[in-house]
C-alpha positions, 0 to 999 in steps of 0.5 A: 489605538491611533486615529487611523484605526479603522472601524474593522479594528475596532470591531475586532477589539469589541469581539475580544471584549465579548467573549468575557460577557454573558448574553445580556451584558451591557457593553461599555457606552459609546463614549467609553468606548471613545475614550478606551480606544481613542476613536472617534464617534462615527468609527464606533457607530461603524463598528457597532453597526458591524457587530449588529449586522453579524448578530453579535450584538443587540442596540436598544435605542436610549438604553445602550448596546448588549451582548447578543444570545450566542445561536446554538451552532445548527447540525445538519446531516449532509445529504450526499445522495447526489454523488452516486449519480455522479460518481457513475460506475467507476467504483474502486473495490479494495475488499481484497487489499483492506486491512483486517479488523484489529485483531484481539490481544494475544493473537498470532498473526499470520495474515500480513504481508510484511516482515515483523519489526524484529526482522527489519533493518530498523537501526540501519533504516534510522541511521539512513534516513538521519544522513539522508536528512542531513544532506543540504539538497534533502528537501529539494525537488527530485527529478522526475525519474528519481535520483540518479544514483538510486536509479543506477542501484536498482539497475545493478540490482536487475543486471543484464545490461539494464541501464539507470536510463531504463529505470523510474523511481516509483512509490513502492510496488503497488504504485509501480503495478497501478502505473503500469496498468493504466499506461499500457492497457485501456479501460476495459481490456483483458489483462492476463494473471497468474492464478491463484495470485497477488490480490494487490494485482487484481485490485490494481488492475480493476480499479484501472478499468481492466478485466483480470483473466486467470492463467493457472500456475503449478509448482513450476509457475505459469503453464505456457501452453494455458497462457498461449491459449488465453492470449488467443482467446481474449486478444489480451496484450498484457500478462502479469506474473511473479516468476520468483517466489510467487504470492501465495504459492512460492512457485519459481518459474521453471527455466525452460517455462521462463522462454516459452512465456517470453516467446508467447508474449512476443509472438503475441505482441504483448508485454509481460509485467514481471513483479519481482517483489521477492528478490530480497526474500530468498531463503539462502539459495540461488534466486532466478535472475529477473525476466527482464535480463533475457528480454532484448525486445522491451516486452517485459516491464519490471517492478521491483520494491524495497517494501517487503525486506525492509519495512513497510513504510519504506515506499520505494520501488522501481519500474524497468522498461525498454522503448517507448512504454518508458515514456508512458510510464514516467508520463503516468507517474508524473502526472500521479505525483510529479516526483518521488519525495527526495528525503525517502529516496536518499535514505533508501540510497543510503540503505542500499549503499551500506555494507548493513544491507547485505548483512541484513538480506543474509540474516533475514534469509536465514530467518525466513529459512528457519521460520518456513521449516518450523511452520511446515513441520508443525502443520504437518504434524498438526494438520497432516490432511492438509495438502501443501504446496512444494516448500517455497525456496523464498517468500513469506508464506506457506500454501495449503489446499484444504480438504474438499467442502471446506469453507476457508472464509469460514475457518478464517473466521473461526481461526481468529476467534482462537487467536490465530489470524490467517488468510482465506484462499479465496481473495487469491483467485480472479474467478471462482476457486477450484479448491479451498485454500489457505495461506500462512505467513510465517514472517509477521510474527514476533518469534518462532515460538508463535508458529508452533503455538499457532499450529497447535490452535490450528490443529485443535479447530480442525479436530473440534477440540478447545485450543491449548490453553483453554 
Protein backbone atom coordinates (compact mmCIF):
# COMPACT_ATOMS: atom_id res chain seq x y z
CA UNK A 1 0.00 0.00 0.00
CA UNK A 2 1.44 3.42 -0.97
CA UNK A 3 1.94 6.42 1.35
CA UNK A 4 -1.17 8.04 -0.24
CA UNK A 5 -3.49 5.28 0.93
CA UNK A 6 -6.36 6.56 2.99
CA UNK A 7 -7.64 5.41 6.32
CA UNK A 8 -10.79 4.12 4.53
CA UNK A 9 -8.67 1.84 2.37
CA UNK A 10 -6.85 0.53 5.42
CA UNK A 11 -10.14 0.00 7.23
CA UNK A 12 -11.34 -2.09 4.27
CA UNK A 13 -8.18 -4.25 4.52
CA UNK A 14 -8.70 -4.76 8.24
CA UNK A 15 -12.34 -5.74 7.65
CA UNK A 16 -11.04 -8.51 5.37
CA UNK A 17 -8.67 -9.54 8.14
CA UNK A 18 -11.56 -9.65 10.65
CA UNK A 19 -13.43 -12.23 8.57
CA UNK A 20 -10.79 -14.77 9.56
CA UNK A 21 -10.83 -13.92 13.29
CA UNK A 22 -13.17 -15.09 16.00
CA UNK A 23 -14.78 -12.58 18.40
CA UNK A 24 -12.21 -11.66 21.07
CA UNK A 25 -9.17 -12.43 18.89
CA UNK A 26 -6.48 -9.76 19.07
CA UNK A 27 -5.65 -7.78 15.95
CA UNK A 28 -2.04 -7.11 14.97
CA UNK A 29 -0.53 -4.22 16.89
CA UNK A 30 -0.38 -0.72 15.45
CA UNK A 31 3.34 -1.22 14.74
CA UNK A 32 2.61 -4.44 12.85
CA UNK A 33 -0.15 -2.76 10.82
CA UNK A 34 2.21 0.10 9.96
CA UNK A 35 4.84 -2.32 8.72
CA UNK A 36 2.43 -4.68 6.93
CA UNK A 37 0.54 -2.02 5.03
CA UNK A 38 3.29 0.66 4.85
CA UNK A 39 1.15 3.46 6.26
CA UNK A 40 1.74 6.08 8.88
CA UNK A 41 0.65 5.95 12.53
CA UNK A 42 -2.07 8.57 11.93
CA UNK A 43 -3.62 6.46 9.17
CA UNK A 44 -3.73 3.42 11.47
CA UNK A 45 -5.29 5.43 14.27
CA UNK A 46 -8.00 6.82 12.01
CA UNK A 47 -8.80 3.37 10.54
CA UNK A 48 -9.08 1.77 14.02
CA UNK A 49 -11.32 4.63 15.17
CA UNK A 50 -13.57 4.11 12.14
CA UNK A 51 -13.89 0.38 12.80
CA UNK A 52 -14.56 0.98 16.48
CA UNK A 53 -17.35 3.40 15.58
CA UNK A 54 -18.88 0.70 13.39
CA UNK A 55 -18.70 -1.79 16.26
CA UNK A 56 -16.35 -4.06 14.33
CA UNK A 57 -13.49 -3.83 16.85
CA UNK A 58 -13.01 -3.06 20.53
CA UNK A 59 -9.96 -1.11 21.73
CA UNK A 60 -8.49 -1.70 25.20
CA UNK A 61 -5.89 0.89 26.21
CA UNK A 62 -2.63 -0.74 27.18
CA UNK A 63 -3.82 -4.11 25.83
CA UNK A 64 -4.59 -3.76 22.13
CA UNK A 65 -7.45 -3.98 19.62
CA UNK A 66 -9.78 -6.98 19.45
CA UNK A 67 -12.42 -8.36 17.11
CA UNK A 68 -15.84 -7.43 18.48
CA UNK A 69 -18.74 -9.79 19.06
CA UNK A 70 -20.72 -10.11 15.86
CA UNK A 71 -24.16 -8.72 16.49
CA UNK A 72 -26.93 -11.11 15.60
CA UNK A 73 -29.18 -9.66 12.94
CA UNK A 74 -32.34 -8.39 14.52
CA UNK A 75 -35.46 -9.96 13.09
CA UNK A 76 -38.30 -7.52 12.83
CA UNK A 77 -41.78 -8.18 11.60
CA UNK A 78 -42.77 -5.38 9.26
CA UNK A 79 -45.84 -3.45 10.31
CA UNK A 80 -47.66 -2.65 7.05
CA UNK A 81 -51.06 -1.92 8.59
CA UNK A 82 -50.68 1.77 7.62
CA UNK A 83 -50.99 0.77 3.96
CA UNK A 84 -54.65 -0.18 4.47
CA UNK A 85 -55.40 3.50 4.99
CA UNK A 86 -53.02 4.84 2.34
CA UNK A 87 -54.29 2.56 -0.46
CA UNK A 88 -57.92 3.76 -0.08
CA UNK A 89 -60.48 1.66 -1.95
CA UNK A 90 -58.73 0.97 -5.28
CA UNK A 91 -58.43 -2.76 -4.72
CA UNK A 92 -57.68 -4.80 -7.85
CA UNK A 93 -59.57 -8.09 -7.76
CA UNK A 94 -57.67 -10.84 -9.60
CA UNK A 95 -59.79 -13.77 -8.42
CA UNK A 96 -61.40 -14.18 -11.85
CA UNK A 97 -58.04 -14.55 -13.58
CA UNK A 98 -55.82 -16.01 -10.86
CA UNK A 99 -54.12 -19.30 -11.62
CA UNK A 100 -55.69 -22.30 -9.94
CA UNK A 101 -53.58 -24.14 -7.35
CA UNK A 102 -51.14 -26.60 -8.95
CA UNK A 103 -52.97 -29.77 -9.87
CA UNK A 104 -51.67 -33.11 -8.59
CA UNK A 105 -49.70 -35.29 -10.97
CA UNK A 106 -51.97 -37.15 -13.35
CA UNK A 107 -54.63 -34.43 -13.46
CA UNK A 108 -56.15 -33.89 -16.90
CA UNK A 109 -56.09 -30.15 -17.55
CA UNK A 110 -59.25 -28.76 -19.11
CA UNK A 111 -59.36 -25.35 -17.42
CA UNK A 112 -56.56 -23.63 -19.32
CA UNK A 113 -56.90 -20.86 -21.88
CA UNK A 114 -53.90 -21.75 -24.04
CA UNK A 115 -53.09 -24.57 -26.42
CA UNK A 116 -50.96 -27.39 -25.09
CA UNK A 117 -47.25 -27.31 -25.83
CA UNK A 118 -47.68 -30.13 -28.33
CA UNK A 119 -49.98 -27.86 -30.38
CA UNK A 120 -47.67 -24.85 -30.37
CA UNK A 121 -45.30 -24.06 -33.28
CA UNK A 122 -42.30 -24.54 -31.03
CA UNK A 123 -39.72 -25.09 -33.75
CA UNK A 124 -40.93 -22.13 -35.78
CA UNK A 125 -40.98 -19.92 -32.69
CA UNK A 126 -37.41 -20.85 -31.78
CA UNK A 127 -36.21 -20.21 -35.31
CA UNK A 128 -38.03 -16.87 -35.46
CA UNK A 129 -36.55 -15.73 -32.16
CA UNK A 130 -33.06 -16.80 -33.22
CA UNK A 131 -33.32 -14.87 -36.48
CA UNK A 132 -34.68 -11.84 -34.66
CA UNK A 133 -31.82 -11.89 -32.15
CA UNK A 134 -29.26 -11.79 -34.97
CA UNK A 135 -30.55 -8.49 -36.34
CA UNK A 136 -28.03 -5.69 -35.75
CA UNK A 137 -30.77 -3.43 -34.36
CA UNK A 138 -32.47 -6.17 -32.30
CA UNK A 139 -31.89 -4.38 -29.00
CA UNK A 140 -32.50 -0.84 -30.19
CA UNK A 141 -35.48 1.13 -28.99
CA UNK A 142 -38.61 0.24 -30.95
CA UNK A 143 -41.02 2.88 -32.30
CA UNK A 144 -43.72 3.80 -29.80
CA UNK A 145 -46.51 2.44 -32.03
CA UNK A 146 -44.58 -0.71 -32.91
CA UNK A 147 -42.46 -1.86 -35.83
CA UNK A 148 -43.89 -0.56 -39.10
CA UNK A 149 -43.56 -3.94 -40.80
CA UNK A 150 -45.38 -5.72 -37.98
CA UNK A 151 -48.17 -3.13 -38.00
CA UNK A 152 -48.53 -3.71 -41.72
CA UNK A 153 -48.92 -7.46 -41.17
CA UNK A 154 -51.65 -6.94 -38.56
CA UNK A 155 -53.39 -4.47 -40.87
CA UNK A 156 -53.35 -7.06 -43.64
CA UNK A 157 -54.80 -9.74 -41.34
CA UNK A 158 -57.69 -7.43 -40.39
CA UNK A 159 -58.34 -6.35 -43.98
CA UNK A 160 -61.15 -3.98 -44.89
CA UNK A 161 -59.01 -0.95 -45.61
CA UNK A 162 -57.15 -1.04 -42.29
CA UNK A 163 -53.76 0.67 -42.70
CA UNK A 164 -50.56 0.34 -40.66
CA UNK A 165 -51.27 3.80 -39.21
CA UNK A 166 -54.44 2.37 -37.66
CA UNK A 167 -52.45 -0.28 -35.72
CA UNK A 168 -50.84 -0.02 -32.29
CA UNK A 169 -48.71 -2.94 -31.09
CA UNK A 170 -49.39 -4.11 -27.53
CA UNK A 171 -48.02 -6.66 -25.08
CA UNK A 172 -50.74 -9.20 -25.82
CA UNK A 173 -54.51 -9.08 -25.79
CA UNK A 174 -54.99 -8.58 -22.05
CA UNK A 175 -52.78 -5.51 -22.08
CA UNK A 176 -54.77 -4.19 -25.06
CA UNK A 177 -58.00 -4.68 -23.10
CA UNK A 178 -56.68 -2.75 -20.12
CA UNK A 179 -55.47 0.08 -22.35
CA UNK A 180 -58.80 0.33 -24.17
CA UNK A 181 -60.90 0.42 -21.01
CA UNK A 182 -58.73 3.10 -19.40
CA UNK A 183 -58.48 5.19 -22.55
CA UNK A 184 -62.16 5.23 -23.48
CA UNK A 185 -64.12 5.37 -20.22
CA UNK A 186 -63.51 7.17 -16.95
CA UNK A 187 -63.59 5.62 -13.46
CA UNK A 188 -67.14 4.90 -12.31
CA UNK A 189 -68.55 4.68 -15.83
CA UNK A 190 -70.59 1.65 -16.94
CA UNK A 191 -69.24 -0.72 -19.58
CA UNK A 192 -71.55 -3.20 -21.31
CA UNK A 193 -70.15 -6.73 -21.62
CA UNK A 194 -71.47 -9.86 -23.29
CA UNK A 195 -72.73 -12.41 -20.76
CA UNK A 196 -71.50 -15.01 -20.20
CA UNK A 197 -68.17 -13.58 -21.23
CA UNK A 198 -64.43 -13.49 -20.78
CA UNK A 199 -63.41 -13.17 -17.08
CA UNK A 200 -60.24 -11.28 -18.02
CA UNK A 201 -62.38 -8.50 -19.48
CA UNK A 202 -64.42 -8.25 -16.29
CA UNK A 203 -61.23 -8.07 -14.22
CA UNK A 204 -59.67 -5.43 -16.49
CA UNK A 205 -62.83 -3.31 -16.48
CA UNK A 206 -63.09 -3.36 -12.71
CA UNK A 207 -59.39 -2.61 -12.30
CA UNK A 208 -59.98 0.50 -14.46
CA UNK A 209 -62.76 1.54 -12.09
CA UNK A 210 -65.56 0.68 -14.54
CA UNK A 211 -68.87 -1.04 -13.74
CA UNK A 212 -69.52 -4.09 -15.96
CA UNK A 213 -73.16 -4.40 -17.03
CA UNK A 214 -74.08 -7.77 -18.59
CA UNK A 215 -75.90 -8.13 -21.91
CA UNK A 216 -77.12 -11.70 -22.60
CA UNK A 217 -75.61 -13.85 -25.35
CA UNK A 218 -77.45 -16.68 -27.09
CA UNK A 219 -76.34 -19.09 -29.81
CA UNK A 220 -76.15 -16.23 -32.34
CA UNK A 221 -74.14 -13.90 -30.15
CA UNK A 222 -75.18 -10.84 -28.21
CA UNK A 223 -78.84 -9.82 -28.53
CA UNK A 224 -79.05 -6.37 -30.19
CA UNK A 225 -82.46 -5.59 -28.66
CA UNK A 226 -81.12 -6.08 -25.14
CA UNK A 227 -77.96 -4.20 -26.06
CA UNK A 228 -80.06 -1.17 -27.06
CA UNK A 229 -81.99 -1.41 -23.79
CA UNK A 230 -78.76 -1.58 -21.78
CA UNK A 231 -77.35 1.51 -23.53
CA UNK A 232 -80.57 3.41 -22.86
CA UNK A 233 -80.79 2.43 -19.18
CA UNK A 234 -77.14 2.93 -18.24
CA UNK A 235 -75.94 5.73 -20.48
CA UNK A 236 -72.87 3.61 -21.27
CA UNK A 237 -70.53 4.68 -24.06
CA UNK A 238 -68.63 1.42 -24.34
CA UNK A 239 -69.56 -2.17 -25.26
CA UNK A 240 -67.07 -5.05 -25.06
CA UNK A 241 -67.71 -8.23 -27.04
CA UNK A 242 -66.13 -11.25 -28.76
CA UNK A 243 -68.03 -11.62 -32.06
CA UNK A 244 -66.07 -14.64 -33.33
CA UNK A 245 -66.00 -17.94 -31.35
CA UNK A 246 -66.93 -16.20 -28.10
CA UNK A 247 -65.37 -17.37 -24.84
CA UNK A 248 -66.94 -19.42 -23.25
CA UNK A 249 -69.93 -20.25 -25.50
CA UNK A 250 -68.17 -20.45 -28.87
CA UNK A 251 -70.98 -18.36 -30.40
CA UNK A 252 -70.46 -16.37 -33.61
CA UNK A 253 -72.33 -13.10 -33.99
CA UNK A 254 -74.94 -13.73 -36.71
CA UNK A 255 -74.60 -11.67 -39.94
CA UNK A 256 -77.79 -9.67 -39.37
CA UNK A 257 -76.77 -8.91 -35.80
CA UNK A 258 -73.40 -7.52 -36.85
CA UNK A 259 -75.10 -4.60 -38.57
CA UNK A 260 -77.57 -4.13 -35.72
CA UNK A 261 -74.83 -4.00 -33.07
CA UNK A 262 -72.93 -1.34 -35.01
CA UNK A 263 -76.12 0.65 -35.67
CA UNK A 264 -77.07 0.62 -31.98
CA UNK A 265 -73.59 1.77 -30.96
CA UNK A 266 -73.48 4.54 -33.58
CA UNK A 267 -76.93 5.80 -32.58
CA UNK A 268 -75.78 5.97 -28.96
CA UNK A 269 -72.42 7.55 -29.71
CA UNK A 270 -70.64 4.59 -28.15
CA UNK A 271 -67.53 2.56 -28.91
CA UNK A 272 -67.50 -1.19 -29.54
CA UNK A 273 -64.36 -2.95 -28.30
CA UNK A 274 -64.07 -6.05 -30.46
CA UNK A 275 -61.91 -8.77 -28.91
CA UNK A 276 -60.87 -10.90 -31.89
CA UNK A 277 -58.80 -13.34 -29.83
CA UNK A 278 -59.89 -16.42 -31.82
CA UNK A 279 -59.15 -15.21 -35.37
CA UNK A 280 -56.61 -18.06 -35.79
CA UNK A 281 -58.58 -20.63 -33.77
CA UNK A 282 -61.17 -21.62 -36.37
CA UNK A 283 -61.85 -25.31 -36.90
CA UNK A 284 -61.35 -25.26 -40.63
CA UNK A 285 -64.47 -23.41 -41.73
CA UNK A 286 -64.91 -19.81 -42.77
CA UNK A 287 -63.88 -17.34 -40.08
CA UNK A 288 -66.15 -14.25 -40.03
CA UNK A 289 -64.42 -11.03 -40.95
CA UNK A 290 -63.72 -8.61 -38.10
CA UNK A 291 -66.39 -6.05 -37.18
CA UNK A 292 -63.83 -3.32 -37.75
CA UNK A 293 -63.95 -4.05 -41.49
CA UNK A 294 -67.64 -3.03 -41.57
CA UNK A 295 -66.98 0.18 -39.66
CA UNK A 296 -66.23 3.40 -41.50
CA UNK A 297 -66.83 5.81 -38.65
CA UNK A 298 -64.32 4.76 -35.98
CA UNK A 299 -66.94 3.04 -33.82
CA UNK A 300 -64.97 -0.20 -33.44
CA UNK A 301 -61.74 -0.58 -31.47
CA UNK A 302 -60.33 -3.93 -32.55
CA UNK A 303 -58.10 -6.17 -30.42
CA UNK A 304 -56.12 -9.13 -31.71
CA UNK A 305 -53.29 -11.25 -30.33
CA UNK A 306 -50.84 -14.02 -31.22
CA UNK A 307 -50.83 -15.54 -27.74
CA UNK A 308 -53.72 -17.99 -28.14
CA UNK A 309 -52.75 -19.62 -31.46
CA UNK A 310 -48.99 -19.57 -30.84
CA UNK A 311 -47.77 -19.75 -27.23
CA UNK A 312 -48.53 -18.14 -23.86
CA UNK A 313 -45.26 -16.19 -23.77
CA UNK A 314 -45.59 -14.66 -27.23
CA UNK A 315 -47.11 -11.56 -25.63
CA UNK A 316 -47.69 -9.63 -28.83
CA UNK A 317 -51.04 -8.17 -29.81
CA UNK A 318 -52.49 -5.14 -31.53
CA UNK A 319 -55.13 -2.45 -31.15
CA UNK A 320 -56.77 -1.17 -34.33
CA UNK A 321 -58.66 2.12 -34.23
CA UNK A 322 -59.36 5.23 -36.26
CA UNK A 323 -59.70 8.85 -35.20
CA UNK A 324 -58.86 10.66 -31.95
CA UNK A 325 -59.36 7.48 -29.94
CA UNK A 326 -56.16 6.08 -31.43
CA UNK A 327 -54.19 9.01 -30.04
CA UNK A 328 -55.68 8.28 -26.62
CA UNK A 329 -54.84 4.58 -26.90
CA UNK A 330 -51.30 5.34 -28.02
CA UNK A 331 -50.78 7.75 -25.13
CA UNK A 332 -51.98 5.28 -22.50
CA UNK A 333 -49.84 2.48 -23.95
CA UNK A 334 -46.80 4.73 -24.11
CA UNK A 335 -47.20 5.87 -20.50
CA UNK A 336 -47.46 2.23 -19.42
CA UNK A 337 -44.25 0.95 -21.01
CA UNK A 338 -42.82 3.44 -23.58
CA UNK A 339 -42.63 0.68 -26.22
CA UNK A 340 -42.97 -3.07 -26.65
CA UNK A 341 -39.75 -5.08 -26.44
CA UNK A 342 -38.19 -5.09 -29.88
CA UNK A 343 -36.80 -8.67 -30.01
CA UNK A 344 -40.29 -10.06 -29.36
CA UNK A 345 -41.77 -7.84 -32.05
CA UNK A 346 -39.07 -8.95 -34.48
CA UNK A 347 -39.74 -12.60 -33.59
CA UNK A 348 -43.49 -12.13 -34.16
CA UNK A 349 -42.76 -10.54 -37.53
CA UNK A 350 -40.46 -13.42 -38.48
CA UNK A 351 -43.12 -15.94 -37.43
CA UNK A 352 -46.00 -14.29 -39.31
CA UNK A 353 -43.85 -13.85 -42.41
CA UNK A 354 -42.80 -17.49 -42.53
CA UNK A 355 -44.64 -20.12 -44.61
CA UNK A 356 -44.63 -22.25 -41.47
CA UNK A 357 -47.22 -19.94 -39.88
CA UNK A 358 -49.95 -20.75 -42.38
CA UNK A 359 -49.12 -24.44 -42.10
CA UNK A 360 -49.38 -24.18 -38.33
CA UNK A 361 -52.79 -22.47 -38.50
CA UNK A 362 -54.12 -25.21 -40.81
CA UNK A 363 -52.71 -28.00 -38.63
CA UNK A 364 -54.05 -26.37 -35.49
CA UNK A 365 -57.52 -26.03 -37.02
CA UNK A 366 -57.60 -29.71 -37.89
CA UNK A 367 -56.47 -30.73 -34.40
CA UNK A 368 -58.95 -28.42 -32.67
CA UNK A 369 -61.83 -29.70 -34.81
CA UNK A 370 -60.98 -33.31 -34.01
CA UNK A 371 -60.56 -32.69 -30.29
CA UNK A 372 -63.78 -30.69 -30.07
CA UNK A 373 -65.82 -33.43 -31.75
CA UNK A 374 -64.19 -36.15 -29.65
CA UNK A 375 -64.88 -34.43 -26.33
CA UNK A 376 -68.44 -33.48 -27.29
CA UNK A 377 -69.23 -37.10 -28.19
CA UNK A 378 -67.61 -38.44 -25.03
CA UNK A 379 -69.54 -36.03 -22.77
CA UNK A 380 -72.82 -36.82 -24.58
CA UNK A 381 -72.22 -40.50 -23.85
CA UNK A 382 -71.00 -40.17 -20.26
CA UNK A 383 -73.10 -37.23 -19.03
CA UNK A 384 -76.18 -36.98 -21.29
CA UNK A 385 -78.01 -34.80 -18.76
CA UNK A 386 -75.65 -31.90 -19.42
CA UNK A 387 -77.10 -29.46 -21.95
CA UNK A 388 -74.49 -28.33 -24.49
CA UNK A 389 -74.41 -25.06 -26.37
CA UNK A 390 -74.28 -25.24 -30.16
CA UNK A 391 -71.05 -27.08 -31.10
CA UNK A 392 -68.54 -24.30 -31.78
CA UNK A 393 -66.92 -23.79 -35.17
CA UNK A 394 -63.87 -22.33 -33.49
CA UNK A 395 -62.22 -21.62 -30.17
CA UNK A 396 -60.82 -23.83 -27.45
CA UNK A 397 -63.82 -24.72 -25.26
CA UNK A 398 -67.16 -26.44 -24.88
CA UNK A 399 -69.86 -24.80 -22.74
CA UNK A 400 -72.44 -26.83 -20.80
CA UNK A 401 -75.51 -25.91 -18.80
CA UNK A 402 -75.76 -28.18 -15.77
CA UNK A 403 -78.99 -29.48 -14.21
CA UNK A 404 -80.76 -27.08 -11.88
CA UNK A 405 -79.54 -27.27 -8.32
CA UNK A 406 -75.96 -28.20 -9.26
CA UNK A 407 -73.28 -26.20 -7.49
CA UNK A 408 -70.71 -25.65 -10.24
CA UNK A 409 -68.05 -24.44 -7.79
CA UNK A 410 -68.45 -27.53 -5.62
CA UNK A 411 -68.49 -29.76 -8.70
CA UNK A 412 -65.28 -28.17 -9.95
CA UNK A 413 -63.57 -28.92 -6.64
CA UNK A 414 -64.83 -32.51 -6.72
CA UNK A 415 -63.62 -32.91 -10.30
CA UNK A 416 -60.09 -31.91 -9.28
CA UNK A 417 -60.17 -34.60 -6.62
CA UNK A 418 -60.81 -37.23 -9.30
CA UNK A 419 -58.08 -35.80 -11.53
CA UNK A 420 -59.91 -33.45 -13.92
CA UNK A 421 -59.42 -29.66 -13.86
CA UNK A 422 -62.43 -27.77 -15.29
CA UNK A 423 -63.72 -24.18 -15.08
CA UNK A 424 -66.88 -23.28 -13.11
CA UNK A 425 -69.39 -21.22 -15.07
CA UNK A 426 -69.95 -18.67 -12.31
CA UNK A 427 -66.76 -16.79 -13.13
CA UNK A 428 -68.03 -15.94 -16.65
CA UNK A 429 -70.95 -13.81 -15.44
CA UNK A 430 -70.75 -10.20 -14.27
CA UNK A 431 -73.71 -10.79 -11.94
CA UNK A 432 -75.53 -13.83 -10.56
CA UNK A 433 -75.52 -16.68 -13.12
CA UNK A 434 -78.97 -17.60 -14.45
CA UNK A 435 -78.06 -21.29 -14.16
CA UNK A 436 -75.03 -23.45 -13.29
CA UNK A 437 -72.58 -23.95 -16.14
CA UNK A 438 -69.23 -25.60 -16.83
CA UNK A 439 -66.52 -24.78 -19.36
CA UNK A 440 -64.42 -27.65 -20.71
CA UNK A 441 -61.24 -26.98 -22.65
CA UNK A 442 -60.13 -29.48 -25.26
CA UNK A 443 -56.80 -27.89 -26.26
CA UNK A 444 -54.90 -27.78 -22.96
CA UNK A 445 -54.34 -31.54 -22.69
CA UNK A 446 -51.40 -33.53 -23.99
CA UNK A 447 -53.31 -35.86 -26.31
CA UNK A 448 -56.83 -36.82 -27.40
CA UNK A 449 -56.97 -39.94 -25.27
CA UNK A 450 -56.97 -37.74 -22.18
CA UNK A 451 -60.24 -36.15 -23.34
CA UNK A 452 -62.03 -39.48 -23.36
CA UNK A 453 -60.59 -40.36 -19.98
CA UNK A 454 -61.69 -37.00 -18.57
CA UNK A 455 -65.25 -37.61 -19.77
CA UNK A 456 -65.23 -41.03 -18.09
CA UNK A 457 -64.09 -39.53 -14.78
CA UNK A 458 -66.66 -36.74 -14.93
CA UNK A 459 -69.43 -39.21 -15.76
CA UNK A 460 -68.46 -41.40 -12.82
CA UNK A 461 -68.45 -38.33 -10.56
CA UNK A 462 -71.96 -37.34 -11.68
CA UNK A 463 -73.25 -40.87 -11.11
CA UNK A 464 -71.60 -41.07 -7.70
CA UNK A 465 -69.30 -43.90 -8.76
CA UNK A 466 -65.61 -44.34 -8.12
CA UNK A 467 -63.64 -42.81 -10.98
CA UNK A 468 -62.27 -45.28 -13.54
CA UNK A 469 -59.04 -46.87 -12.36
CA UNK A 470 -59.81 -46.61 -8.62
